[in-house]
MOPAC internal coordinates of N, CA, C and O (Angstrom, degrees):
PM7 1SCF
backbone

  N    0.0000 0     0.00 0     0.00 0    0    0    0
  C    1.4444 1     0.00 0     0.00 0    1    0    0
  C    1.5274 1   108.76 1     0.00 0    2    1    0
  O    1.2310 1   120.21 1   -39.09 1    3    2    1
  N    1.3101 1   117.21 1   140.91 1    3    2    1
  C    1.4595 1   122.19 1  -177.02 1    5    3    2
  C    1.5229 1   110.20 1   -77.58 1    6    5    3
  O    1.2310 1   121.87 1   -38.17 1    7    6    5
  N    1.3194 1   114.03 1   141.83 1    7    6    5
  C    1.4603 1   120.63 1   177.07 1    9    7    6
  C    1.5274 1   109.10 1   -88.86 1   10    9    7
  O    1.2310 1   119.61 1   -45.10 1   11   10    9
  N    1.3118 1   118.35 1   134.90 1   11   10    9
  C    1.4588 1   122.13 1  -178.47 1   13   11   10
  C    1.5176 1   112.42 1   -66.29 1   14   13   11
  O    1.2310 1   119.70 1   160.19 1   15   14   13
  N    1.3208 1   118.18 1   -19.81 1   15   14   13
  C    1.4556 1   121.39 1  -178.29 1   17   15   14
  C    1.5221 1   112.90 1   -88.28 1   18   17   15
  O    1.2310 1   119.74 1   172.94 1   19   18   17
  N    1.3277 1   118.09 1    -7.06 1   19   18   17
  C    1.4624 1   120.93 1   178.67 1   21   19   18
  C    1.5179 1   109.74 1   -72.02 1   22   21   19
  O    1.2310 1   120.90 1   -38.79 1   23   22   21
  N    1.3369 1   115.88 1   141.21 1   23   22   21
  C    1.4600 1   120.89 1   178.14 1   25   23   22
  C    1.5239 1   109.93 1   -88.73 1   26   25   23
  O    1.2310 1   121.32 1   -33.53 1   27   26   25
  N    1.3155 1   115.07 1   146.47 1   27   26   25
  C    1.4557 1   121.36 1   176.08 1   29   27   26
  C    1.5151 1   106.90 1  -111.28 1   30   29   27
  O    1.2310 1   120.55 1   -56.74 1   31   30   29
  N    1.3262 1   116.56 1   123.26 1   31   30   29
  C    1.4622 1   121.48 1  -178.59 1   33   31   30
  C    1.5209 1   109.50 1  -105.64 1   34   33   31
  O    1.2310 1   120.87 1   -57.74 1   35   34   33
  N    1.3287 1   115.94 1   122.26 1   35   34   33
  C    1.4617 1   121.80 1   175.51 1   37   35   34
  C    1.5183 1   107.90 1  -132.60 1   38   37   35
  O    1.2310 1   120.97 1   -24.74 1   39   38   37
  N    1.3233 1   115.75 1   155.26 1   39   38   37
  C    1.4548 1   119.67 1   178.25 1   41   39   38
  C    1.5290 1   110.04 1   -75.41 1   42   41   39
  O    1.2310 1   120.63 1   -12.57 1   43   42   41
  N    1.3349 1   116.40 1   167.43 1   43   42   41
  C    1.4638 1   120.92 1  -179.49 1   45   43   42
  C    1.5289 1   110.97 1   -63.03 1   46   45   43
  O    1.2310 1   120.10 1   141.68 1   47   46   45
  N    1.3293 1   117.41 1   -38.32 1   47   46   45
  C    1.4617 1   120.74 1   179.83 1   49   47   46
  C    1.5201 1   111.02 1   -65.75 1   50   49   47
  O    1.2310 1   120.36 1   138.49 1   51   50   49
  N    1.3199 1   116.92 1   -41.51 1   51   50   49
  C    1.4585 1   119.65 1   178.72 1   53   51   50
  C    1.5290 1   111.00 1   -67.48 1   54   53   51
  O    1.2310 1   119.85 1   143.80 1   55   54   53
  N    1.3121 1   117.90 1   -36.20 1   55   54   53
  C    1.4598 1   120.96 1   179.96 1   57   55   54
  C    1.5247 1   110.84 1   -68.44 1   58   57   55
  O    1.2310 1   120.24 1   143.08 1   59   58   57
  N    1.3405 1   117.15 1   -36.92 1   59   58   57
  C    1.4677 1   120.69 1   178.74 1   61   59   58
  C    1.5107 1   111.44 1   -76.23 1   62   61   59
  O    1.2310 1   119.97 1   153.44 1   63   62   61
  N    1.2861 1   117.66 1   -26.56 1   63   62   61
  C    1.4656 1   123.96 1  -178.76 1   65   63   62
  C    1.5192 1   111.29 1    59.88 1   66   65   63
  O    1.2310 1   120.35 1  -141.63 1   67   66   65
  N    1.3171 1   116.93 1    38.37 1   67   66   65
  C    1.4571 1   119.34 1   177.83 1   69   67   66
  C    1.5109 1   111.96 1   173.74 1   70   69   67
  O    1.2310 1   121.32 1    -1.42 1   71   70   69
  N    1.3089 1   115.09 1   178.58 1   71   70   69
  C    1.4531 1   121.18 1  -179.98 1   73   71   70
  C    1.5240 1   110.05 1   -91.41 1   74   73   71
  O    1.2310 1   121.11 1   -22.16 1   75   74   73
  N    1.3137 1   115.49 1   157.84 1   75   74   73
  C    1.4621 1   121.17 1   175.98 1   77   75   74
  C    1.5179 1   108.19 1  -121.26 1   78   77   75
  O    1.2310 1   120.08 1   -86.24 1   79   78   77
  N    1.3302 1   117.46 1    93.76 1   79   78   77
  C    1.4536 1   120.50 1  -174.16 1   81   79   78
  C    1.5201 1   114.17 1   -73.99 1   82   81   79
  O    1.2310 1   118.50 1   165.66 1   83   82   81
  N    1.3091 1   120.46 1   -14.34 1   83   82   81
  C    1.4511 1   122.46 1   178.06 1   85   83   82
  C    1.5127 1   113.90 1    83.08 1   86   85   83
  O    1.2310 1   119.68 1  -155.15 1   87   86   85
  N    1.3227 1   118.22 1    24.85 1   87   86   85
  C    1.4587 1   122.29 1  -178.94 1   89   87   86
  C    1.5264 1   110.49 1   -71.77 1   90   89   87
  O    1.2310 1   119.96 1   154.25 1   91   90   89
  N    1.3146 1   117.68 1   -25.75 1   91   90   89
  C    1.4553 1   121.90 1  -175.28 1   93   91   90
  C    1.5225 1   111.98 1   -58.11 1   94   93   91
  O    1.2310 1   120.13 1   139.72 1   95   94   93
  N    1.3265 1   117.35 1   -40.28 1   95   94   93
  C    1.4689 1   118.83 1  -178.16 1   97   95   94
  C    1.5164 1   111.50 1   -66.03 1   98   97   95
  O    1.2310 1   119.71 1   147.67 1   99   98   97
  N    1.3290 1   118.15 1   -32.33 1   99   98   97
  C    1.4666 1   120.35 1   177.84 1  101   99   98
  C    1.5220 1   111.21 1   -72.16 1  102  101   99
  O    1.2310 1   120.56 1   139.63 1  103  102  101
  N    1.3247 1   116.54 1   -40.37 1  103  102  101
  C    1.4639 1   120.57 1   177.94 1  105  103  102
  C    1.5258 1   109.42 1   -63.16 1  106  105  103
  O    1.2310 1   120.07 1   137.50 1  107  106  105
  N    1.3209 1   117.47 1   -42.50 1  107  106  105
  C    1.4563 1   121.48 1   179.03 1  109  107  106
  C    1.5229 1   111.09 1   -63.14 1  110  109  107
  O    1.2310 1   119.89 1   134.90 1  111  110  109
  N    1.3184 1   117.81 1   -45.10 1  111  110  109
  C    1.4644 1   121.55 1  -179.53 1  113  111  110
  C    1.5278 1   111.36 1   -63.93 1  114  113  111
  O    1.2310 1   120.15 1   134.43 1  115  114  113
  N    1.3165 1   117.32 1   -45.57 1  115  114  113
  C    1.4667 1   120.89 1  -179.71 1  117  115  114
  C    1.5243 1   110.52 1   -64.91 1  118  117  115
  O    1.2310 1   119.89 1   139.53 1  119  118  117
  N    1.3234 1   117.81 1   -40.47 1  119  118  117
  C    1.4596 1   121.60 1   178.69 1  121  119  118
  C    1.5208 1   111.34 1   -64.58 1  122  121  119
  O    1.2310 1   120.34 1   139.21 1  123  122  121
  N    1.3172 1   116.95 1   -40.79 1  123  122  121
  C    1.4551 1   121.30 1   179.16 1  125  123  122
  C    1.5256 1   110.98 1   -64.18 1  126  125  123
  O    1.2310 1   120.46 1   134.41 1  127  126  125
  N    1.3162 1   116.73 1   -45.59 1  127  126  125
  C    1.4670 1   120.93 1   178.66 1  129  127  126
  C    1.5237 1   110.78 1   -63.47 1  130  129  127
  O    1.2310 1   120.29 1   138.28 1  131  130  129
  N    1.3243 1   117.05 1   -41.72 1  131  130  129
  C    1.4671 1   120.79 1   179.21 1  133  131  130
  C    1.5216 1   111.20 1   -64.41 1  134  133  131
  O    1.2310 1   119.93 1   138.96 1  135  134  133
  N    1.3350 1   117.75 1   -41.04 1  135  134  133
  C    1.4612 1   120.98 1   179.79 1  137  135  134
  C    1.5289 1   110.83 1   -65.54 1  138  137  135
  O    1.2310 1   120.19 1   139.18 1  139  138  137
  N    1.3232 1   117.25 1   -40.82 1  139  138  137
  C    1.4629 1   121.04 1   178.07 1  141  139  138
  C    1.5251 1   110.25 1   -64.91 1  142  141  139
  O    1.2310 1   120.00 1   138.68 1  143  142  141
  N    1.3156 1   117.60 1   -41.32 1  143  142  141
  C    1.4493 1   121.50 1  -179.94 1  145  143  142
  C    1.5384 1   111.23 1   -64.22 1  146  145  143
  O    1.2310 1   120.45 1   137.18 1  147  146  145
  N    1.3245 1   116.74 1   -42.82 1  147  146  145
  C    1.4639 1   120.84 1   179.69 1  149  147  146
  C    1.5340 1   110.41 1   -65.50 1  150  149  147
  O    1.2310 1   120.11 1   136.41 1  151  150  149
  N    1.3140 1   117.39 1   -43.59 1  151  150  149
  C    1.4623 1   120.86 1   178.57 1  153  151  150
  C    1.5253 1   111.39 1   -63.77 1  154  153  151
  O    1.2310 1   120.00 1   139.76 1  155  154  153
  N    1.3258 1   117.61 1   -40.24 1  155  154  153
  C    1.4635 1   121.40 1   178.11 1  157  155  154
  C    1.5205 1   110.06 1   -65.18 1  158  157  155
  O    1.2310 1   119.90 1   138.83 1  159  158  157
  N    1.3108 1   117.79 1   -41.17 1  159  158  157
  C    1.4694 1   121.79 1   178.11 1  161  159  158
  C    1.5263 1   110.46 1   -62.33 1  162  161  159
  O    1.2310 1   120.51 1   135.34 1  163  162  161
  N    1.3189 1   116.64 1   -44.66 1  163  162  161
  C    1.4623 1   119.92 1   179.73 1  165  163  162
  C    1.5231 1   111.00 1   -65.28 1  166  165  163
  O    1.2310 1   120.22 1   139.41 1  167  166  165
  N    1.3131 1   117.19 1   -40.59 1  167  166  165
  C    1.4567 1   121.34 1  -179.32 1  169  167  166
  C    1.5256 1   111.70 1   -67.26 1  170  169  167
  O    1.2310 1   119.85 1   143.68 1  171  170  169
  N    1.3103 1   117.89 1   -36.32 1  171  170  169
  C    1.4555 1   121.24 1  -175.17 1  173  171  170
  C    1.5300 1   114.38 1   -87.78 1  174  173  171
  O    1.2310 1   120.01 1   171.66 1  175  174  173
  N    1.3182 1   117.59 1    -8.34 1  175  174  173
  C    1.4737 1   118.84 1   178.58 1  177  175  174
  C    1.5003 1   112.28 1  -106.93 1  178  177  175
  O    1.2310 1   120.10 1   180.00 1  179  178  177

């Protein structure tokens, strides 16, 4: 029977259960540029 105090060691990939393609940084960058462009358009019109 397993002891509740025993530690379970898994790698970061196994803990995430998937790949991390890094798309989030592109979405963040595009959103930031789009927000700045919209604000500049509103300010200048």
